[in-house]
N, C-alpha and C positions, 0 to 999 in steps of 0.2 A: 956919554951914552949915545948910541946910534940906533936908528930905527929904519927898517926897510919896508917897502910895500911890494909884495909879490902879486903882480897883476895877472888876472886870468888871461889866457891866450884865446882870442876869438875863434881860432880854428881847433881848439882842444890840444894844441901842441904845448911845448914847454912854456912856462910862465916867464915874463920879463920881470926884472927887479929894478925898482926905483929907490934911490936914496932919499929919504925924507929930510927935507931942509927945515921945514917949519910945520907945526900941526896945532890945531885948536879944536874946540868942540864943533865948529862949523865947517872947517875946511883944512886943506893941506897944500903945501908947496913941495915940489920934489924935483930931482934931477933924473932925466931919462936919456937913454942913448938914441931913441927914435921919437919923432914928434907924435903927439896925439892931438888932433884938431879940436879947436874950441867947439863946444857942444857935444863932444863925444861922451858917452857914458862908459865908465870904467868900474870894475869890481876886482877885489882881491883881498889879501890878508895882510894886516899890519903885523910886523914881527920885530920886537926889540932884539938887538944883537946879543945882549947879555942875559936873556930871560927866556922862559918857555912860553910866555903869553902870546896869544894870537887873537886878532879881532877881525871878523869879516866886515868889510865896508864897501859901500857903493858911492859913486860920486859922478859929477858932471864937470868936465873941463871948462874953465872960464877964460884962461889965457895961456899962451905958449910963446916962449922966446928962445930963439937960437942963441947959444953962448959962443964965445970965441973958441972954446975947447971943442966945439962940435956937438956937445950935449945940449939938451933942451931943458929949460926951466919951465915947469908946468904947474899951474895953480888950478885947484878944483874945489868945489863945494860938495860936502857930503849930502846924501839924499835925506838925512835926518841928523839933528844935532847929537853928538856923542855926549854921554854923561861924564861928569868929572871922574867917576870911578872907572869908566871904560877907557878914558884917556890916560889915566895915571901910569900904567906900565910903559907908556911910549914917550914920556917926557922926563927930563932931569928934575930932580928935587930942587926947589928954589931955596 
């Protein structure tokens, strides 16, 4: 199962898409093609690749790491904890 995060564009232009690497009720790690500085506030929609579910989320970036591929590994904390039910469409069944 794959999940993406469609991030709002600050200028109202096209959204950027992040590949969700890990997600929990309190935060997210993702791969992005451009850096987002620590402390940045982001918002967007979580979308599973094989489902119609979407969830609006807001978060604050806590760390950024440049990878050898040229992409960025970004970690962020949600502005509020997600419920188990909210999280369910975006994680694989254990």
